[in-house]
C-alpha positions, 0 to 999 in steps of 0.5 A, a space after each residue: 464816921 467810925 462806930 454807932 451813929 447815936 455816938 456821933 450826934 452825941 459827940 456832936 452835941 458839945 458844939 452845936 452851940 458853938 456852931 450855932 454862935 458862928 458869926 455870919 452862919 445864918 442855918 446849918 442843917 445837920 445830915 446822917 447816912 449811918 448805912 455808909 458811915 458818913 455825916 455832914 451838914 449843909 450851911 448857909 452864911 452871908 458872905 465869902 469871909 464868913 465862910 473862910 472864917 469859919 473853915 480856918 477856925 477853930 472849931 473846924 481845926 478841934 473837928 479834923 482831929 477828932 479820929 472818931 470823924 475820919 476823913 473831911 472834904 469842903 465843898 462851896 456853891 452858890 445859890 441860885 435864888 429864882 430857882 430856888 424861891 420857886 421850890 421854896 428853899 429857906 435861904 432868905 
């Protein structure tokens, strides 16, 4: 992202409720490193169909077209339930 992190955060405030209402989204953790101008999120979805619907939906399209946000990338991972439960990961 470009500019101050506070501006980015303020810009996200208009979509946070829309993201919270995404079907199949259990939770999102918002992350930011203002020094390196990087921001992102960790998401947990119910299933792969929900992930694909979100990535192909209007929210991501709008974010990709926002010049302030810069470059986007997405990576998908599986949860290792047995190890995550030991370290108290909130993925139930």
